[in-house]
Steps between C-alpha positions, in 0.01 A plus 500: 500500500837540335359769268383700807846464667672625180260791481560586866879482449484719195300764690747489791801530269341788315412670829861462612633645180261798508584558867869505434453748212279718716758502781766591245275782374456632855873504547552685167252769592575550870887487472515759218531854636303666213218248538483559874477875440215449251311271731540678836621855460275605209180379671584687818566823302164447321323440827637826645445712192162375386349502851554871550566668162278358233208705372250448222226685307148400398263599218216348301360330813161339532230665710180341631212748568213436740276803445195480719409864433214561260575863453717679253780583743607136534534455122699826475731399780579169325572690180785675679669156554450378144629819332863449626771258398511308830173308453435403141291186564191565705221255573187519707413298814148424609534463873756513782538122510694514171774727628719250685493235218593765247804610703592146604505378141695805391238616256534848631762702682238720668126494550317833542182481707258791484211506754138539405467848658804647320308745278249605761762576762717692255209713377400579857865586596524220753821298542515167313757223477591259224701184559794361300601136544858430387705188431761521776722236332596763244634744749648768273208495256251513789667810648499679168134407437403619849673833444336531161152437653551768761629748231183433292281565799663834553466592132140392500427722801672799330303444175167464684565827694468681169143381465204683646355179633716515814512817696763389760820300467454125437648259737601181316706251689677187364507198737770255392511130579782259397447130466775251585745773605310749718788745562653472150833377631727499200722224639203270505505512123875535431641214706264222368596626151864482592447136602404430136770713343787370701410130465473558129841665487666222700339220295595667175858579604579156632336298224602745230869481589521123551547355153673815371755474780576137408567611138713794607712294738543218253330236712190463286645218291599311815142527617370364172715185511400428866234235570247781540221520242380837361194497728714422804738785416211743473349374823831533674528857381144584596512373861753761633317784323165395657648451850694828508208700358255341739733569799527859381120524496481364857753763606305788343177358643647504850648849456162630382306352792743529790714789382243733347180376658321418173185303596457146356131421487499190280616141476880444498457174309324675210777761491774235505331300222458811286860607554631150437318472162610849408867418573472185290358696208772762522771233542382347175548838327849537659611154386382577144694829497810321640480221240478763232807701618868420488626741773372619833487854375263402224290297743475798740388731218247241387356471849481882519321514164237267639478651849414857403188422285395242753494766772332760286227257392436363851271777618768637735608813310158572349152354541424227241169661412687803374675297227365427146286189469763297316759574773255396768454168324879469464550548869314175565826321383702702754546298823570821693150623437342195659733471801464878573128459511537202730757666729311831551167318533632261763690765696227762521162336452542125585428386140294179503585173330237563237669832406850347517431193281468682163835678556662174610366331190664762279831474694495121471446519128770763444749315723443171315535667161824689585671204664405255215608756239830569679571124527415445135713790381792387715478151364487633146806718551698214642425251222 
C-alpha cells in the first residue's frame, strides 16, 4: 500500500512540475512579440495567399484505359494519349466496376472509357462520345488532364479527316466526370492541405525555438538544476507546441468549412487523431532541432531545412507516383505524406477506418521514433 502511495505521489509531483514548465513555456511564446507574429500573422498571410494564388503543374500521370471497342479506331485513339508526356504510365481495365476503386486508391489520375461502338460510329460518320473519369481531389491536375483529353480528341478528329474512310466531319465528344470533387473546386484541395502545412509550421516553430531560446537567454542551466528530469523538460516543451498547433488546426478547419464552404464528408475523430499524431511527430523533430542548436536563428533555419523537403515529398507539390522509386519509399518516413492522405480522404470522400488505420500506424511509429530520439539526444547533450 505504501509503495502505491509513493508511486501516486511521484506521478502527481511530476505532473505538477511538467505543468509548471508548460505554463512557463506558454508565457514565453505568447508574450514575445516575434513569436506571436510567427504564430498568428504568418498563418493568416499563408491562408490568404495560398487560398487564391497557388498554382501547380502535372506530368507523368497514370492513366487507366477501359477500351470496349474491338476495332482499330479505339487503339489508335489510346495511342494519342500514350504518345505525350502527360500520361507515361498506362494500364488496362477490364470492366466499368474497376473505375471507381482505381480512382479512389489513387492508382490513376484519369480513366479513359471508350464505348464498344467507337470504331463503327466513327467510320459511319456518326457522333460518338468517350468518357473521362478524373480524381477530383487533385484539382489542378484534373483540370489539366481534362483539357489535355479534349485537345487529343480534336487532334484525333483532324487526323482522321485526312483519311478516306470518313467522308464527313467526325463528331467526337468527351464527357467528363469528377469523383470526390464534382465541380473541381480548387479550394476543396487547397484548404485541407493548408490545415496540414500550418499545423506543421506552428509545431516546428514552437518546439524548435524552445530549448534554443533557453540557451540564448541564459536560463538553460537554471532549468537543468531544477527538480525536473530530462524527460519532464521535453514533455513540458512539447505540450505547448502540441496545443498551439492543434488549436491552429481547429481554426483552419473552421475557416475552411464555415468561411469557404469546403465540404467535410468524413469522421472528425479520425481527422483529429491523424492531426494529433502528425503534430506529435513534427514536435519530436522540432525538439531535436532545438536541442541541436544554440540560438533561435539556428533553430529557425534548422526547422526551415526540414520543412521544405517535407512539403515537397508529401504529395502536395507533385504526385508521389511521379517520383523515382527510391524517393517514393523515402516518403514513407515523412509524416506529412500520411496526414495529407488522411486529411484529403476524410474531407472529400469520407475515408473509412480500414483506409485510415495504415496511415495512422505509420504516424504512430514516426511520432514514437521522433519523440524518443529527441528525448535521448537532449539527455545526451545535457550529461
